[in-house]
C-alpha positions in Angstrom: 26.8 13.4 40.4 23.0 11.6 41.6 23.1 7.7 40.8 19.6 8.0 40.1 19.7 8.7 36.3 22.9 7.4 33.7 25.0 10.3 32.7 24.2 12.9 30.3 26.6 12.1 27.0 24.4 13.7 24.3 22.5 17.2 24.5 19.8 17.6 21.9 18.9 21.0 20.8 15.1 20.7 18.8 14.4 23.1 16.0 14.1 24.1 12.5 16.7 24.3 9.7 17.2 27.1 7.8 17.4 31.2 8.4 13.6 31.6 7.9 13.3 29.7 11.3 16.0 31.4 13.2 15.1 32.8 16.4 11.2 30.9 16.5 9.7 30.1 19.5 10.0 26.9 18.0 13.8 27.0 17.8 14.6 27.9 21.5 16.0 24.2 22.1 19.0 25.6 19.1 19.2 29.0 20.9 20.0 27.6 24.2 22.6 25.3 22.8 24.3 28.0 20.6 24.2 29.7 24.3 25.6 26.9 26.1 28.8 26.3 23.3 29.0 29.7 23.1 30.0 29.8 27.0 32.4 26.9 26.9 34.4 28.0 23.3 32.5 24.6 21.7 32.5 24.8 17.6 29.7 24.1 15.4 30.8 21.6 12.6 28.4 20.4 10.3 27.9 16.9 9.3 26.4 15.2 6.6 26.7 11.8 7.8 24.4 12.5 10.0 22.2 15.7 8.6 23.3 17.4 12.0 25.6 20.2 13.9 27.7 18.7 16.2 29.6 20.5 18.9 31.9 18.7 21.9 31.9 20.1 25.4 34.5 17.9 27.0 32.8 14.0 26.5 29.6 15.8 26.1 27.9 15.7 21.7 25.7 18.6 21.4 23.6 18.3 18.7 21.0 20.2 16.6 19.4 18.0 14.2 19.3 19.8 10.4 16.4 17.5 9.8 12.9 19.2 9.7 11.4 19.3 13.4 9.3 15.9 12.3 12.1 14.5 11.5 14.7 15.5 14.3 15.1 11.9 15.7 16.3 10.3 12.5 19.8 11.9 12.8 19.8 12.0 16.6 19.3 8.4 16.8 22.1 8.2 14.0 24.6 9.8 16.2 23.7 7.7 19.5 24.1 4.8 17.6 27.3 5.6 16.6 28.8 6.9 20.0 26.7 4.2 21.4 24.6 6.5 23.7 21.5 5.1 25.5 18.4 6.9 25.3 18.7 7.7 29.1 21.4 9.3 28.3 20.3 12.3 26.4 18.8 15.8 27.4 16.6 17.0 24.6 16.0 20.7 24.7 12.9 21.8 23.5 9.9 24.6 23.3 6.5 24.2 25.2 3.5 25.8 24.5 1.5 24.5 27.3 4.4 26.2 29.5 4.3 30.0 30.8 7.0 32.0 29.0 9.9 31.4 30.8 9.2 28.6 33.1 11.4 25.5 32.9 10.7 22.0 33.3 12.7 19.3 33.7 11.8 15.7 33.4 13.3 12.2 33.0 10.4 11.0 30.8 7.2 11.3 29.7 4.8 11.8 26.3 5.8 14.2 23.6 2.8 16.2 24.8 2.3 17.1 21.3 5.6 18.1 20.5 6.7 17.1 16.9 10.2 16.6 17.5 9.9 15.0 20.5 7.5 12.5 19.3 10.0 11.7 16.6 12.7 10.9 19.1 10.6 8.6 21.0 9.5 7.0 18.0 13.3 6.5 16.7 14.4 5.4 20.1 11.2 3.4 20.5 11.1 4.7 24.2 9.3 7.7 26.5 12.4 7.2 28.6 13.9 10.2 27.1 15.1 12.9 29.9 13.9 16.7 28.6 14.1 20.1 29.3 10.7 21.8 28.1 11.2 25.5 28.0 7.7 28.0 28.2 7.1 29.9 25.1 3.8 31.0 26.1 0.1 29.8 24.8 -1.1 30.0 21.5 -3.8 32.0 20.3 -7.0 29.9 20.1 -6.2 28.3 16.2 -3.4 29.7 15.3 -0.5 27.1 17.6 1.4 26.5 13.6 1.6 30.8 13.2 2.5 31.0 16.7 5.4 28.8 17.4 7.2 29.9 14.0 6.7 33.4 15.4 9.6 35.4 16.6 9.2 36.2 20.2 7.8 39.8 20.6 9.9 43.2 21.6 8.7 43.0 25.1 9.4 39.6 25.6 12.7 39.1 24.2 14.2 39.7 27.8 12.5 37.6 29.8 13.7 35.7 26.8 17.3 35.9 26.9 17.5 35.8 30.8 14.8 31.8 30.5 17.9 31.2 27.7 20.5 31.3 30.3 18.6 30.0 33.2 17.7 27.1 30.5 22.1 26.4 29.7 22.6 26.3 33.5 20.4 23.6 33.6 22.1 22.0 31.0 25.0 22.2 32.8 23.7 20.9 36.3 22.4 18.5 34.7 26.0 17.1 33.0 27.8 17.7 36.1 25.4 16.6 39.1 23.2 14.6 37.4 19.3 14.9 36.1 17.8 14.8 39.5 20.0 17.6 40.9 19.2 19.8 37.6 15.2 19.1 38.7 15.8 20.1 41.8 17.5 23.3 41.3 15.2 24.4 38.2 11.7 22.8 38.4 9.1 24.6 40.6 8.8 22.9 43.5 5.3 21.4 42.7 7.0 20.4 39.5 9.1 17.5 40.6 7.3 14.5 40.0 7.0 12.6 37.3 5.1 12.7 34.4 2.5 10.6 34.1 
């Protein structure tokens, strides 16, 4: 475990609840947590107390907010407060339009980059020092960002998407077991290891 960052105690996957949003680009954070939970036999339970689905892996909480994306910080803040988990002990898994499909980028802090779910978290926690794993979903067509992120992956993209979800789940496990810096070194491209401004 590296000593530069606190241990990860909560993994937050971002997405929108409801069947109409299942398997869309914007929900890749949910898909990664589902993959991770399935690997380790973790079972999801609905918490009405927090408006979230919660599972556990060892002493790590896995959380999928059941609030819509732009309010996802609210249930995550409630869970974190209850278990006394600091923002630096959370790893957020989310989609990123600015990254090519399949690219992973881990960071310990930074702006929301226009992502409503991450922005909701930064507002709720009052800091941008929340570790995140961004997953590239490819650039949207001009003037079609909202429709694009709420669309499903094309058939020809699905093999890359499946392997990306597997790698992202591996990155989550590496961050838990070895620390965020180790995960960054292993899963970011070498030229992307620097901190966000």
